[in-house]
N, C-alpha and C positions, 0 to 999 in steps of 0.2 A: 504494500500500500504506500502511496506517495504521501509524505508528510508536508504540511504547509511550509515548514522551514526549507524543504527542498525546492519548492517553487519560488521562494523569495530570496534564495541564495545569490542569484545573479545580480541583485541590487547592489551588493557590496563591490561589484566589479570583478576583474580578473584576479586570479590568485597571485599574490606578490610574495617574493622572498626578501625579507627586510635586510638580509646580509649580502645580497647580490650587489656587486659593484658594476655599474654600467661600463662596458668596454672590456671587462675581464675576459669574456669569451673570445675577444679579438686579440688578446695579448697586450692590451693597453694598460698603463698604470692607472691607479685609482685617482691620483691627484697630481697637480703640477703639469709641466710641459709633457705633451704626448698623451694626456688624458682626454677623454671625450669632452667636446665643447658643449656648453649649455645652449638651450634653445633661444634664449634672448639675444645673445651675440650673433648667432646664426641668422636669426630673423632680421636684425638690424643690418647685417652685412648684405643680405639679399635686397633689402630696400635701398641701400646706398648704391649697390651695383646697378639695380634697375634704374634708379634715378640718374646715374651717370649716362646710361644708355638713352634715357628719355631726353636729357639735355643735349647730348650729341645729335640725336635724331631731330630735335627742334632746330638746332643751329644749321645742320647740313642737309636735312631731308624734309623740312617743313613738317616735322612730327608725323611722318608716315608710320603707321602701326607695324607694317611688315619690316621696315628699316629698323625700328626699335627692337623688334624680336630678333632679327638677324644680327644686330649689334650685340645683343645680350648673348646669343649663342656663340658668336665669334669671340667675344671678350672672355667668356668662360672657358672655351676650348683652348684658346691661345694662352691665357694666363695660368690655367691649371696645368697645362702640358709643360710650360716652360718654367714657371715659378712655384707651382704647387699651391697657389692661392690666388684668388681674384684681388683686385685692388682694395676693396673694402675688407675682405678677410685678412689681408696683410696688415691693414691699418688697425684692425681690431684684435690682432694677435691670434689669428686662426690659420690652420693649414689643412689641406686635404691630403691624406695618406692612403696608399694602397694597403688593404688588409686581407684581400682574398684574390685568388686567381693570378695568372701570370700574363696580364695584358699590358701592352705599352700604355703609358699615361695618356697619350693622345686619344686612344680608344676609350679608356676609362672616362676621360673628360667629356668626350662626345656622347657616350652612352648616358652618363650622369646628367648632362645638360638637357639632352632630348627627353629623357624620362622626367626630368623636373618640369618641363613645359606642360606635361599633362595635368599638373597640379595635384591629381590624386596621389601620385607617388610622393609628393612633398608633405602630405598630411597623414600618411600611414607610417607609423614609427614602430620599431621593435624595442626590446628591453635594453639594448645597448645604445640607445639614443641615436639610432641610425634610421633616417627616413628611407622609404623604399627605393628611391633613386640611388642612394648610397649603397644599399644592399645589392641592387642590380649591377652597379659598376664595380663593386668590391672595394669601396673606399670608406673612409671615416673622416669626419671633420674633428680635428683635435686642437688643443691649445698649443700655440707655438712656443 
């Protein structure tokens, strides 16, 4: 027989392990440089990078939406491939590291950026604080 407590158990959310350290399954430290970055800095860096693309699009392309999108993709792929961080991530002390698979960074950056554009992959996260686009690309955003 089903107990009323069984039916209401989902209200508390998913099971949590209070001793689990985000990033530990990826081999990342718990704190300090190389540890998984927080969501606040990641969100601010995304807003700054998008803002840079919008301003560039306004100046050179009369704020064409396609130009803005292509600038965002190009900036992400170029900067992540060469420097391991976008301009805003660099300014905020973040870095994108490979944590899975043996792909060249340019392939990771392209896969990560294209997946991020779907938006759904940016809002689905795992317990290691990796959004789905990072899981797909085999990357993690860490503190520099």
